[in-house]
C-alpha positions as CSV (number, residue, x, y, z in Angstrom):
1,M,19.9,-4.5,-2.6
2,T,16.7,-6.3,-1.5
3,V,15.3,-9.3,-3.2
4,S,12.4,-7.3,-4.8
5,S,14.8,-4.7,-6.0
6,L,17.0,-7.3,-7.7
7,A,13.9,-8.6,-9.5
8,V,13.2,-5.2,-10.9
9,L,16.9,-4.7,-11.9
10,S,17.2,-8.1,-13.5
11,R,17.6,-6.5,-16.9
12,Y,21.1,-5.5,-15.9
13,P,23.7,-8.3,-16.5
14,V,26.1,-9.5,-13.8
15,V,29.7,-9.5,-14.9
16,S,32.0,-11.9,-13.2
17,G,35.7,-12.6,-13.4
18,R,38.9,-11.1,-12.1
19,V,38.8,-8.1,-9.9
20,R,39.6,-5.0,-12.0
21,L,39.8,-1.5,-10.7
22,V,38.4,1.1,-13.1
23,S,39.2,4.8,-13.1
24,P,36.1,6.9,-12.0
25,A,36.3,8.7,-15.4
26,A,35.7,5.4,-17.1
27,W,32.6,4.3,-15.0
28,S,29.7,3.3,-17.1
29,L,27.5,5.6,-15.1
30,W,28.6,8.6,-17.2
31,S,27.0,6.9,-20.3
32,Q,23.6,7.0,-18.6
33,P,21.0,9.8,-19.2
34,R,21.7,12.9,-17.2
35,R,18.6,12.4,-15.1
36,V,19.8,8.9,-14.1
37,I,23.3,10.3,-13.2
38,G,21.8,13.1,-11.1
39,Y,19.5,10.8,-9.3
40,V,22.1,8.1,-8.5
41,L,24.6,10.7,-7.2
42,F,21.9,12.4,-5.2
43,V,20.9,9.2,-3.4
44,D,24.5,8.3,-2.8
45,V,25.4,11.7,-1.3
46,V,22.2,12.0,0.8
47,A,22.8,8.5,2.3
48,V,26.3,9.4,3.3
49,L,25.4,12.8,4.7
50,I,22.5,11.5,6.8
51,T,24.5,8.6,8.1
52,L,27.3,11.0,9.2
53,L,24.7,13.3,10.8
54,T,23.5,10.5,13.0
55,V,27.1,10.1,14.4
56,L,27.1,13.8,15.3
57,R,23.8,13.5,17.1
58,T,24.1,10.1,18.7
59,P,27.5,8.5,19.4
60,V,28.0,4.8,18.6
61,P,27.3,2.9,21.9
62,R,30.0,0.4,22.9
63,T,27.3,-2.2,23.6
64,N,26.6,-2.4,19.9
65,L,30.1,-3.6,19.0
66,G,29.6,-7.2,20.1
67,I,26.4,-7.7,18.1
68,F,28.1,-5.8,15.2
69,A,30.9,-8.3,15.2
70,L,28.5,-11.3,15.4
71,L,26.5,-10.0,12.4
72,L,29.7,-9.6,10.4
73,V,30.8,-13.1,11.2
74,F,27.4,-14.7,10.4
75,S,26.8,-12.7,7.2
76,L,30.3,-13.2,5.8
77,G,30.2,-16.9,6.8
78,F,26.9,-17.2,5.0
79,G,28.4,-15.4,1.9
80,E,31.3,-18.0,1.8
81,A,29.0,-21.0,2.4
82,S,26.6,-19.8,-0.4
83,R,29.3,-19.4,-3.0
84,P,28.7,-22.9,-4.5
85,V,25.1,-21.9,-5.1
86,E,26.2,-18.6,-6.7
87,R,28.6,-20.5,-9.0
88,M,25.9,-22.8,-10.1
89,H,23.7,-19.8,-10.8
90,R,26.4,-18.1,-12.9
91,R,27.0,-21.3,-14.8
92,Y,23.3,-21.9,-15.8
93,L,21.7,-18.4,-15.6
94,R,22.7,-14.9,-16.7
95,T,20.4,-13.0,-14.4
96,P,21.3,-11.4,-11.0
97,F,21.0,-13.8,-8.1
98,M,18.8,-12.8,-5.1
99,D,21.4,-12.8,-2.4
100,L,19.1,-12.6,0.7
101,N,21.3,-10.1,2.4
102,S,18.2,-8.4,3.8
103,V,18.3,-11.0,6.6
104,W,21.5,-9.4,8.0
105,I,20.8,-5.8,7.0
106,F,17.3,-5.7,8.6
107,A,18.7,-7.3,11.8
108,A,21.4,-4.6,11.8
109,A,18.8,-1.9,11.3
110,L,16.9,-3.1,14.3
111,L,19.9,-3.6,16.6
112,L,22.7,-1.3,15.6
113,H,23.6,2.4,15.3
114,P,23.0,3.5,11.7
115,V,26.7,3.9,11.1
116,L,27.4,0.3,12.2
117,A,24.5,-0.9,10.1
118,A,25.9,1.1,7.1
119,T,29.3,-0.6,7.7
120,V,27.6,-4.0,7.6
121,I,26.1,-3.1,4.2
122,L,29.4,-1.9,2.8
123,V,31.2,-5.0,4.0
124,L,28.6,-7.3,2.4
125,H,28.7,-5.5,-0.9
126,L,32.5,-5.4,-0.9
127,H,32.6,-9.2,-0.1
128,R,30.2,-9.9,-2.9
129,W,32.0,-7.7,-5.4
130,V,35.4,-9.4,-4.6
131,R,34.3,-13.0,-4.1
132,V,31.1,-13.4,-6.3
133,A,30.3,-10.9,-9.0
134,H,32.1,-7.7,-10.1
135,R,29.3,-5.4,-11.1
136,A,29.6,-1.8,-12.3
137,V,30.9,0.4,-9.4
138,H,28.0,2.9,-9.6
139,R,25.4,0.0,-9.3
140,V,27.2,-1.3,-6.2
141,T,27.3,2.1,-4.6
142,F,23.7,2.9,-5.5
143,S,22.5,-0.5,-4.1
144,A,24.4,0.2,-0.9
145,A,23.0,3.7,-0.7
146,A,19.4,2.5,-1.2
147,Q,19.9,-0.1,1.6
148,V,21.3,2.6,3.9
149,G,18.2,4.7,3.1
150,S,16.0,1.8,4.1
151,V,18.0,1.3,7.4
152,L,17.6,5.0,8.2
153,A,13.9,4.8,7.6
154,T,13.7,1.7,9.9
155,T,15.6,3.7,12.5
156,G,13.0,6.4,12.3
157,V,10.3,3.8,13.1
158,L,12.2,2.7,16.2
159,V,12.7,6.3,17.3
160,L,9.0,7.0,16.9
161,T,8.0,3.9,18.9
162,G,10.6,4.4,21.6
163,Y,12.8,1.3,20.9
164,Y,15.8,2.9,19.2
165,Q,18.9,1.3,20.6
166,D,16.7,-0.6,23.0
167,F,15.4,-3.6,20.9
168,G,15.8,-5.9,23.9
169,A,13.1,-3.9,25.7
170,L,10.6,-4.6,22.9
171,P,7.7,-6.6,24.4
172,R,7.3,-10.1,23.0
173,D,3.6,-9.7,22.3
174,L,1.4,-8.5,19.5
175,A,2.4,-4.9,20.1
176,G,6.1,-5.7,19.8
177,F,5.3,-7.8,16.7
178,G,3.5,-4.8,15.2
179,V,6.6,-2.6,15.7
180,V,8.8,-5.2,13.8
181,V,6.2,-5.6,11.0
182,A,6.0,-1.8,10.6
183,A,9.8,-1.5,10.5
184,G,10.0,-4.2,7.9
185,A,7.2,-2.6,5.8
186,V,9.0,0.7,5.9
187,F,12.3,-0.9,5.0
188,L,10.7,-2.7,2.0
189,V,8.8,0.3,0.7
190,V,11.7,2.8,0.9
191,N,14.1,0.4,-0.9
192,S,11.5,-0.4,-3.6
193,V,10.8,3.3,-4.2
194,L,14.5,4.3,-4.4
195,V,15.2,1.5,-6.8
196,G,12.0,1.8,-8.8
197,A,12.7,5.5,-9.4
198,V,16.0,4.8,-11.0
199,V,14.5,2.1,-13.2
200,A,11.7,4.5,-14.2
201,L,14.3,7.2,-15.1
202,S,16.2,4.6,-17.2
203,I,13.5,3.3,-19.5
204,A,11.0,4.8,-21.9
205,N,7.3,4.8,-21.1
206,P,7.6,3.6,-17.5
207,N,4.6,2.2,-15.6
208,L,4.1,0.6,-12.2
209,R,4.2,-2.9,-13.6
210,R,7.5,-2.3,-15.3
211,V,9.3,-0.8,-12.3
212,T,8.0,-3.1,-9.6
213,P,8.6,-6.8,-9.1
214,D,5.8,-9.4,-9.0
215,W,4.1,-10.5,-5.8
216,G,6.2,-13.7,-5.6
217,D,9.3,-11.5,-5.2
218,Y,7.7,-9.4,-2.5
219,G,6.8,-12.6,-0.7
220,L,10.4,-13.8,-0.8
221,E,11.5,-10.4,0.4
222,G,9.0,-10.6,3.3
223,A,10.4,-14.0,4.3
224,T,14.0,-12.6,4.4
225,L,12.8,-9.6,6.5
226,A,11.0,-12.0,8.9
227,L,14.2,-14.0,9.2
228,G,16.0,-10.7,9.9
229,G,13.6,-9.9,12.7
230,L,14.1,-13.4,14.2
231,L,17.8,-13.0,14.0
232,A,17.7,-9.7,15.8
233,W,15.6,-11.3,18.6
234,T,18.0,-14.3,18.9
235,L,21.1,-12.1,19.0
236,V,19.6,-10.3,22.0
237,D,18.2,-13.3,23.9
238,W,19.9,-16.4,22.6
239,P,22.9,-15.7,20.3
240,A,23.7,-19.4,19.7
241,M,20.3,-19.9,18.0
242,A,21.4,-17.5,15.3
243,L,23.3,-20.5,13.8
244,A,19.9,-22.1,13.0
245,I,18.8,-19.0,11.2
246,V,22.0,-19.1,9.1
247,G,21.1,-22.6,8.2
248,V,17.5,-21.8,7.3
249,T,18.8,-18.9,5.1
250,L,21.1,-21.2,3.3
251,V,18.2,-23.5,2.5
252,L,16.1,-20.6,1.3
253,H,19.0,-19.4,-0.8
254,G,19.1,-22.8,-2.6
255,R,15.3,-22.7,-3.1
256,V,15.6,-19.3,-4.7
257,L,18.1,-20.8,-7.3
258,I,15.6,-23.7,-8.0
259,R,12.9,-21.1,-8.5
260,Q,15.0,-19.1,-10.9
261,L,16.1,-22.3,-12.8
262,R,12.4,-23.2,-13.2
263,E,11.6,-19.7,-14.4
264,A,14.5,-19.8,-16.9
265,A,13.2,-23.1,-18.3
266,R,9.9,-21.2,-19.2
267,T,11.4,-18.1,-20.7
268,D,13.2,-17.0,-23.8
269,P,16.7,-16.1,-22.7
270,K,17.0,-13.2,-25.1
271,T,13.8,-11.3,-24.4
272,G,12.6,-12.7,-21.1
273,L,9.2,-13.6,-22.6
274,L,7.6,-17.0,-22.4
275,N,9.2,-19.6,-24.7
276,P,7.0,-21.5,-27.2
277,T,6.4,-24.5,-24.9
278,A,5.6,-22.5,-21.8
279,W,3.3,-20.1,-23.8
280,Y,1.5,-23.0,-25.5
281,D,0.8,-24.8,-22.3
282,A,-0.4,-21.7,-20.5
283,A,-2.5,-20.6,-23.5
284,R,-4.1,-24.0,-23.8
285,R,-5.2,-23.9,-20.1
286,E,-6.5,-20.4,-20.6
287,L,-8.7,-21.5,-23.5
288,E,-10.0,-24.5,-21.5
289,R,-11.0,-22.0,-18.7
290,A,-12.6,-19.7,-21.2
291,G,-14.6,-22.6,-22.8
292,R,-16.0,-23.6,-19.3
293,H,-17.0,-20.0,-18.5
294,G,-18.2,-19.0,-22.0
295,T,-15.7,-16.1,-22.3
296,T,-13.7,-14.9,-25.3
297,V,-9.9,-15.0,-25.8
298,G,-7.9,-13.1,-28.3
299,V,-4.7,-14.2,-30.0
300,L,-2.2,-12.0,-31.8
301,I,0.7,-13.2,-34.0
302,I,3.3,-10.5,-34.5
303,D,6.0,-10.7,-37.1
304,L,8.6,-8.1,-37.7
305,D,8.9,-6.8,-41.3
306,H,12.2,-7.3,-43.2
307,F,14.0,-8.3,-40.0
308,K,16.6,-10.3,-41.8
309,Q,17.6,-7.1,-43.5
310,V,18.3,-5.6,-40.0
311,N,20.7,-8.4,-39.2
312,D,22.4,-8.2,-42.6
313,D,22.8,-4.4,-42.6
314,H,23.5,-3.8,-38.9
315,G,24.6,-7.1,-37.4
316,H,23.1,-9.6,-35.1
317,L,23.9,-7.6,-31.9
318,V,21.7,-4.7,-33.2
319,G,19.1,-7.3,-34.2
320,D,19.1,-8.6,-30.6
321,E,18.6,-5.1,-29.3
322,V,15.6,-4.6,-31.6
323,L,14.1,-7.9,-30.4
324,V,14.5,-6.9,-26.7
325,A,13.0,-3.4,-27.4
326,V,10.0,-4.9,-29.3
327,A,9.4,-7.4,-26.5
328,K,9.3,-4.5,-24.0
329,A,7.0,-2.5,-26.3
330,I,4.6,-5.4,-26.5
331,N,4.6,-5.9,-22.7
332,G,3.9,-2.2,-22.3
333,Q,0.7,-2.4,-24.3
334,V,-0.9,-5.4,-22.6
335,R,-2.3,-6.3,-19.2
336,G,-0.2,-7.9,-16.5
337,Y,-2.1,-11.3,-16.9
338,D,-1.9,-11.5,-20.7
339,L,0.5,-14.1,-22.0
340,V,3.3,-12.8,-24.2
341,G,5.7,-15.3,-25.9
342,R,8.4,-15.4,-28.5
343,F,7.9,-18.1,-31.1
344,G,11.5,-17.9,-32.3
345,G,13.2,-15.6,-34.8
346,D,11.3,-12.4,-35.1
347,E,7.8,-13.8,-34.3
348,F,5.9,-13.0,-31.1
349,V,2.5,-14.2,-29.9
350,V,0.1,-12.7,-27.4
351,L,-3.0,-14.3,-25.7
352,L,-5.5,-11.9,-24.1
353,P,-8.2,-13.5,-22.0
354,G,-11.7,-12.0,-21.7
355,I,-11.4,-9.4,-24.5
356,A,-13.9,-8.4,-27.2
357,G,-13.2,-8.3,-30.9
358,A,-13.1,-4.5,-31.1
359,D,-10.8,-4.2,-28.1
360,L,-8.6,-6.9,-29.4
361,A,-8.1,-5.0,-32.7
362,A,-7.4,-1.8,-30.7
363,V,-4.7,-3.5,-28.7
364,A,-3.1,-4.9,-31.9
365,E,-3.1,-1.5,-33.4
366,R,-1.5,0.1,-30.4
367,I,1.3,-2.6,-30.5
368,R,1.8,-2.0,-34.2
369,G,2.0,1.8,-33.7
370,T,4.4,1.5,-30.7
371,I,6.8,-0.7,-32.7
372,A,6.7,1.6,-35.7
373,T,7.8,4.6,-33.5
374,L,10.6,2.8,-31.6
375,V,13.9,4.7,-31.7
376,L,16.9,2.8,-30.3
377,N,20.4,4.0,-29.6
378,T,22.2,0.9,-30.8
379,T,25.9,0.1,-30.6
380,G,27.3,-0.9,-34.0
381,S,30.7,-1.0,-35.7
382,H,30.5,2.8,-36.1
383,G,29.7,3.5,-32.5
384,V,26.3,4.5,-31.0
385,V,23.8,5.2,-33.8
386,P,20.1,5.7,-33.7
387,F,17.9,2.9,-35.2
388,R,14.4,3.5,-36.3
389,G,11.8,2.4,-38.8
390,Q,11.2,-1.2,-37.7
391,T,7.6,-2.2,-38.4
392,A,5.5,-5.2,-37.7
393,S,2.6,-7.1,-39.2
394,I,0.0,-8.5,-36.9
395,G,-2.6,-11.3,-37.4
396,V,-5.7,-11.3,-35.1
397,A,-8.0,-14.2,-34.2
398,L,-10.6,-14.6,-31.5
399,F,-11.8,-17.7,-29.5
400,P,-14.4,-19.1,-30.1
401,R,-15.2,-17.1,-33.3
402,H,-12.3,-18.6,-35.2
403,G,-12.1,-22.1,-33.7
404,D,-12.7,-24.1,-30.6
405,A,-9.1,-25.2,-29.9
406,L,-5.8,-23.4,-29.6
407,D,-4.3,-24.9,-32.8
408,A,-7.3,-23.6,-34.8
409,I,-7.0,-20.1,-33.3
410,L,-3.3,-20.0,-34.1
411,R,-3.9,-21.1,-37.7
412,A,-6.5,-18.4,-38.1
413,A,-4.2,-15.8,-36.7
414,D,-1.4,-17.0,-38.9
415,G,-3.6,-16.8,-41.9
416,A,-4.5,-13.2,-41.0
417,L,-0.8,-12.5,-40.6
418,F,-0.1,-13.7,-44.1
419,D,-2.8,-11.4,-45.4
420,A,-1.2,-8.5,-43.5
421,K,2.1,-9.3,-45.1
422,S,0.6,-9.7,-48.5
423,G,-1.3,-6.4,-48.1
424,G,1.8,-4.3,-47.7
425,R,3.1,-5.0,-44.2
426,D,3.0,-2.7,-41.2
427,R,-0.7,-3.4,-40.7
428,V,-3.2,-5.3,-38.6
429,H,-5.4,-7.9,-40.2
430,Q,-8.2,-9.8,-38.6
431,A,-9.0,-13.4,-39.5
432,P,-12.4,-13.9,-41.3
433,H,-15.2,-15.6,-39.5
434,A,-14.7,-19.3,-39.4
435,P,-17.3,-21.3,-41.3
């Protein structure tokens, strides 16, 4: 799976431990919605069939075998060398680690017959499953199938440009560079579409922002594809230089871990939202910017009604599922640059730059209505049961109408929240004008 795809699928936990073979009948895939099962099986089967078809149409050239062996040696050597970084990630973080395997896979797509490239993908996933993290089988196979689809699309670009199985003849000029860039773009787009589609089928109310990674992840993926292009070039013209690319990839691997650790220090581990410190710092800077430019900023404080009763009646695991669902509901109703944080317990806070009072109230009402209509299939002591009826009260304040500093705005929103609670809950209340 590509870096960007892992970013999208970071909601799925990585399970590590002893290798354990599970009967296909017990795969967690069968607990997914039918549309997800159908899509995953369709992508897997199509990837296998098209790969086999390429063997029937074009035999595997013997000249590929040496480069195939080198790619396996470099990629598996990298996998073993990077295991300490992976162990550190599993110790401190619970999110999937971006493994940067696109370096080897894109190089294989440029240099090898699709069957050999698919073999590289399978070996890398098997090595990672055995030596690093034992994910659900259907996720491993789907990740591999999505990458095989990206390789086949890259092969199509090479066929159209006349450099299929002849990468060494690619001119080292702007035209040749354009071919590699086009191949990398197709690789990235196909993989992102395949993975984004399964995410969209898996969640309620999907939108583009929820099924695609942020631009930073795309930048990192672009860097790995660039290294893959360089690796393909060196394996053709100067194989020994490939060792330097392995070293650079190891350094980049460590930088990815540092980036994720920094991100984890800013986020709430349960919901993925900003934690109080990170939200307060970002919100304070946003208010300072608004003060300089004379714009307005809205603040919402959202508190779940009778949430303690949820924990008492259904248990804390169900309570955690509700918190995660509410966080996703809030994110689904705000803009990509709005700041959403969790202030601990069952309280959330949202900052919306450049918004008018009427629009702010409308956003708050949408969030309240979305939370009130949530229906979750939670897992409790009596099996999977539907949970519904969670409501929220929301206090609304606006900068600079209710104060000229963040603390003043928060106090005004908190006072409005108290009025919403006192007025019967499950409602939005705006703070009165400040004197």
